[in-house]
N, C-alpha and C positions, 0 to 999 in steps of 0.2 A: 916083644909081646909083653903085655901087662895083663893082670888077673885082678879083678875087683870082685871082693867078697863083701856081701851085705845081707842084711835082713830087715824086715819090717817089725820093729820092736813091739808095737802094740797089738799085733794079731796073732802072735805065736805061729806054731808051726802050720796050723791050717790055713791061715791068710797067706802065708808064704808059698805054700803049695798051690794055692789058688792063683796067685800072681805068676808063679812059674808056668803053670798050664796056660793062663791067658796070653803071656808074652810068646811062649813057644807056638801056640796054635795060630797066633797072628802071622808068624812068619817074618816079622820085622826085626826080631833078634832072637837069640837062642841062649837060655840059661840052663845051667845044671844045679843040682844041689849036692850039698855034702853034710857031714855031720862030725863035728870034733867035740869030744868030751861032753856029749849029749846036747850041744847046741846045733841046730839046724839053720843052715844059712845058704844063700843063693851065690852063684859065681858066674861072672861074665868075663870071657876072654877078649881082651882088645889088643888088635895087633894087625900087622900088615904094613906094607910099604905106603900105601895111599891113604892111611888112617890120619884124619886131621880133626880139628876142633869141632867142625860141623857134624861129623859121625858121632862124636861123644855127646853133643847137645841133642842129637836125634835120638840116641838110645836112651838118654835121660827122659826126654819127652815120651818115648814109648813106654818106659818103665812107669812114669807118672800117670799117664792116661790109662794104662792097664790097671793099675792100682786104683785109681778113681772108679773104673767101671766095676771091678770086683766088689768094691766097698758099696757102690750104690746100688748093686743087684741084690745085695743080701742084707736085710734089716738087722741081722745080729752084730754087724760091724758098726751100725750107726751110734751105739752107745759107748764106744770106745774112745 
């Protein structure tokens, strides 16, 4: 099993929380959040016997699409 930790650098905590909600509500992937030394980030566990490149590519697409939706829906992100 692998654990991928990441955050969207330009949006701060608020954008990362919006991304987490959007992805989890979609049911296509599940993220959790953590805080270490005041840094908020998202975590994605990747594992299982049947996981292959397609699964990784799919979750990257899910994350990318969700981030685009979150940014497009709120004008405050357009100036970043």
